N, C-alpha and C positions, 0 to 999 in steps of 0.2 A: 022651848025649840030657841037656841042662840040665833041672833040676830045677823045676817050676814053683813060685812063693814064692806060700803060700797067701793070704797078708794082701793080694798084689797081686790075687791072682783076685778075692777080698773085695771091694776096694776099687774093682775094675775093674767088679763089676758097681753096686754102691752103697755110698756112704759114710755113709749115713745110719744104718743100724745100729749101726756102729762108732762114729758122735758118741752116739748113744745110750747104747751101752755105757760109753762113758766120761764121760758125765754121771751117770749110776748111778752110778758107783764115786767118781765126785768127791761127789754129794748122801749117799753111804753113809758118807763120810769126815765130813761134816758132821753126821751123824745120833749117829755115835760120841761127840760133843762131849756129849751127855745124859749119857750114862754117866761119862763122863770128868768131868763137873762134880759129877754125885750122888758121886763117890768123892773129890773135892778137900772138899764138903762136909762128907762124915763123916769126913776126914782119915784116909781110906784112901789112902795113897802107893802101896803095893803094887800096888795094885787100879788107879790112876791111871796108873802107869808102863805096867802092861799096857796100858791101852786106850791108852795115846798112842803107843805100838809099834802097834797095829793101825791109827791114823790114819796113821801114817807108812806104812806098808804100803801103804795102800789110795793114800795120795797118790803113792807110786810106781809104783802100778799106772795110774793116770790118766798121770802124765807115761810109761810104757812105750807104751800107747794112743794118747797124742799125738803121741807120734813118729813109730810106725808109719803113724797117717793122714798125718803130713806127707812124708812118705819116698813112701809110695805112693797117694797122692791124685792122679790123672791130672789131666793140665793141662789135658784137655779132656773135658768131662762133658757129657752130655746130658741136663741138669738146668736147669730154671727159675731157679736161682739162678746168682750167680757164684761162682767156686772161693775168690776171696779173702773172699767173705761168709762162707762154709762156714769158713775158716780161723781169721777173724775169732771166728766164734760157739766156736769149739774152744777159744782161748786165753782167751773171757770163763768158758769152763765150768770150766777148768782152776783158772782164779784163786779159784773155792770150794773145792776141795780144797786148795790153797797156803796160804789163808787156817786152814782147820780146822787145819791142821798147825802152822803160826805162834802159833795158841792156846795148844793143849796144850802144846807146846814150850816156851813162855816160861812157862807156868804151872807145868809140871813142875818147870824147871831152878831156877826159884825159889822151889818149893814155896810159891807164892803162896794164902794164904787170904781168904778173903770174910767179912767182919765178919756176924757172926751174925745179925742182924735183916735181912740183904740175901739170905739164903740163897733163900729162897720168890721173890722177886723176880728174881732172877739167874737160876733155872732157868726159870724163864716166859721170861726174855729170851732166853735160849737155844733154847729150845723153840720160841719164835716163828720165830727165824732158820732152824732147820732146815725148820719148816713152808713157809716160804719160798722155801727148797731144794728142797724137795720139790715145789713147785706148779710151778717152773719145770721140773723134770724131769717132770712130767706134760703140760705142753705141749711138750717137746720130743720125747716121745715119741710125738705125733700128727704129727711133720714128716713120716714115710713117706708117710701117709696124705694129708697136703697135696700132697705132690708127685702122688701118684697123681690127685688131683683137679685137679692144674695150679693151685694156689691159689684155688681157689673153691667156691663152692656151701655147702651144711651144714656139712662141715667146717671152713670157714673161719670160719664163725659160731663155732661150736665153739670154736675156740684162740683165737678173739678175747674170748670170755667167760672163758677160761681167763687169757688175760693181763689181764684187768679186776680177777678175783679176785687174782692175782700183786700187782697194785697196792695193793690194799686191805691183802693181808698186810705187803706192805713199809713201808707207811703206819703200821699198827700197830706193827709193830717199832721205828720211828721212834720212837713215843710211849715206847713202854718203855725206848729209851735215854735218852730225854731225862727219864723217871722214874727210873734207874739213875744220872745223873749228878747227878741232886736231891739221892738219896739219899747217896750219897757224899759230895758237899759237905755235907751236914749233920755228916757224921761226920770231917772233915777234921782237924780238931782233935784228936781221940782217936787219930789213926792216924800212924804214922811216915809224914813226906812222901815217902821214897822208894817205899813200898808205896802211897800215895796215886797219885802219879804211872805208878806201873805198871798199876794197879787201872784209872785211867782209860785208858791202852792196850787193856787188855783191852776194856773195855767198847766203845770204839771198834771194835775187831777184830770183837767178835761183832758188831755191828750192820753190819759192813762185809759179813757173809755175806748177810743181806739184800740189800744194796745189790747183791754182784755176781750175785746169783740173778737181781732185778730188771733188771740189766745184760745176763742172756740173755733175759729176756723182751721187752726194750727190742729187740734184736737181732732176734729172732725175728719182732718187730713189724715192722722194716724188710725183712725179706725177703716177709712178707705184702703190703707196701705196691707192690711191684716189680710 
């Protein structure tokens, strides 16, 4: 007698809960960048390595959920959204965890230091990116309620307000990124050129966390408009 596949059973009922779980893991990976940068600023590379390993593990967990979803998501679901839209949303969620792993990996691998007068600014920038990702998760966690209400009524208005807040958070992160770049530009002459080059890359990648979270909200907004 064949044994039922628990993933298949779960996704056969609804793919939404696993997608929410995937987003939660991706955002948790991003959130770990806060203690990671705190360790970098403290020059505690043993702690930074420990946190980096945790980020990598979370990224692998997100990949596992993503693969199971792709393998077991039925081709025909009685949902008010196309299967392809759900898969695209899943891909956008996954990019958040990927970028968190990239940031921690390059900084640990090169043992990158941050100029002392940029420490507070850097932590604020990282925290801003994490808040944006967390807001995207809050919106995604309403997806099952949206499906139940047929993407209409009070729940639709609630999620639309969440997406508006996501827009504001992403704009704030953009402002902080500009400020970070300006601060680094003023210090360029005092730092080794190769360090400056990689610091600019890390600033870009931290900003990308907010951009990718905003993309998740944008995709969700498209689902609302259907």
